[in-house]
C-alpha positions in Angstrom: 0.0 0.0 0.0 1.4 3.4 -0.9 -0.2 6.3 1.0 1.2 9.8 0.5 0.1 13.4 0.1 0.8 13.4 -3.6 0.2 10.9 -6.4 4.0 10.8 -7.1 4.8 10.0 -3.5 2.2 7.3 -3.4 3.4 5.7 -6.6 7.0 5.6 -5.4 6.0 4.1 -2.1 3.8 1.5 -3.8 6.8 0.4 -6.0 9.0 0.1 -3.0 6.4 -2.0 -1.2 6.1 -4.5 -4.1 9.8 -5.5 -4.0 12.3 -4.5 -1.4 15.0 -4.4 -4.1 13.2 -1.6 -5.9 14.2 2.0 -4.9 11.3 3.6 -6.7 10.4 4.9 -10.1 13.7 4.5 -12.0 15.1 2.3 -14.7 15.8 -1.2 -13.5 17.3 -4.2 -15.1 19.2 -4.3 -18.4 19.0 -1.4 -20.8 16.3 -2.0 -23.3 16.5 -1.3 -27.0 13.8 0.8 -28.6 12.1 -2.4 -29.9 12.2 -4.1 -26.5 10.7 -1.0 -24.9 7.8 -1.0 -27.4 7.2 -4.7 -26.7 7.2 -4.0 -22.9 4.7 -1.1 -23.5 2.3 -3.4 -25.3 1.7 -5.9 -22.4 0.9 -4.9 -18.9 3.6 -6.7 -16.8 5.5 -5.8 -13.7 8.4 -4.7 -15.8 6.4 -2.1 -17.9 6.8 0.7 -15.3 10.6 0.3 -15.4 10.5 0.4 -19.2 8.5 3.7 -18.9 11.1 5.0 -16.5 13.9 4.2 -18.9 12.1 5.8 -21.8 11.4 9.0 -19.9 14.9 9.1 -18.5 16.7 8.6 -21.8 14.2 10.6 -23.8 14.1 7.9 -26.5 10.3 7.8 -26.5 8.1 10.9 -26.0 5.4 10.9 -23.3 2.7 11.0 -26.0 4.2 7.9 -27.7 4.3 6.1 -24.3 0.6 7.0 -23.9 -0.3 5.7 -27.3 1.6 2.4 -26.9 0.6 1.7 -23.3 -3.0 3.1 -23.3 -2.1 4.7 -20.0 -3.8 8.1 -19.4 -1.5 11.0 -20.3 -2.1 12.5 -16.8 -0.3 9.5 -15.2 2.6 9.6 -17.8 2.9 13.4 -17.1 3.2 12.7 -13.4 5.9 10.0 -14.0 7.7 12.4 -16.2 7.8 14.9 -13.3 9.6 12.3 -11.2 12.0 11.5 -14.0 12.8 15.2 -14.7 13.4 15.8 -11.0 15.8 12.8 -10.9 17.7 14.3 -13.8 17.9 17.7 -11.9 19.5 15.9 -9.0 21.9 13.7 -11.0 25.5 14.5 -10.3 24.8 17.4 -7.9 26.8 17.7 -4.7 24.7 16.8 -1.6 25.7 20.0 0.2 24.1 21.9 -2.8 20.7 20.6 -1.9 18.8 23.2 -0.1 15.7 22.7 2.1 13.3 23.6 -0.8 14.9 21.0 -3.1 14.9 18.3 -0.4 11.2 19.0 0.4 10.4 18.8 -3.3 12.3 15.5 -3.6 10.2 14.1 -0.7 7.0 15.3 -2.3 8.0 13.4 -5.4 8.5 10.4 -3.1 12.3 10.0 -3.5 13.7 7.9 -0.7 17.0 8.6 0.9 18.6 5.6 -1.0 17.2 7.0 -4.3 18.7 10.5 -3.6 22.0 8.9 -2.6 22.2 7.1 -5.9 21.8 10.4 -7.7 24.0 12.9 -5.7 27.6 12.9 -4.8 29.6 13.9 -1.6 33.0 15.4 -2.4 32.9 13.9 -5.9 32.2 10.4 -4.7 28.9 8.5 -4.5 26.8 9.5 -1.5 25.5 7.1 1.0 22.0 6.7 2.4 23.3 7.8 5.9 24.9 10.9 4.5 21.7 11.9 2.8 19.7 11.3 6.0 22.1 13.3 8.1 22.0 16.2 5.7 18.2 16.0 5.4 17.6 15.8 9.2 20.5 17.6 10.8 21.4 20.3 8.3 18.1 21.0 6.6 15.7 20.0 9.4 13.4 18.0 7.0 12.0 15.2 9.0 9.1 12.8 8.2 6.2 12.6 10.6 3.4 10.2 11.2 -0.2 11.0 10.6 -3.3 9.1 11.7 -5.4 7.6 8.9 -8.9 6.5 9.8 -10.4 3.7 7.9 -14.2 3.8 7.6 -14.7 0.1 8.0 -12.8 -0.4 11.3 -13.0 1.3 14.6 -9.2 1.3 15.0 -6.9 3.8 13.3 -3.7 3.1 11.4 -0.6 5.3 11.5 1.5 6.0 8.4 4.5 8.2 7.6 2.9 11.0 5.6 3.0 14.6 5.1 5.0 17.4 3.8 8.1 16.0 5.5 8.6 19.0 7.6 7.9 18.4 11.3 6.3 21.2 13.2 7.3 19.6 16.5 10.5 21.2 17.9 
């Protein structure tokens, strides 16, 4: 289950829930040729979302062509493109260059600390999940918080990490 304040955040959480080895919406597996991508687009499998991620990241296939070949509504493809474009914005950046606004936006798009670590660098070297978390929490003050979600069918409530990732608690 992927619960979040934005569709992008929910999608990323849902992908991570399906398989612990998945970091989120990003290309996964071997690089596909154009023909292989088109084949993946035609049949709804668990690999199609990663083929879409590769197509958006490389720019080999336009969002409209993805829509035409997958029959997925353009609104959803546009949302996935937002995630892909934001990943491109972060790629190769130094971690200390990430300001609070950029980190909050990354969290709104559902990027996890491991995802951010795979995109940014620390002193020219690959960043670690711990380095991203320390920068996010200690330097920028961006912390997740838990919200109560009531389910209509049960009397009990469930608690999920949600929100704008800025704690209002000191």
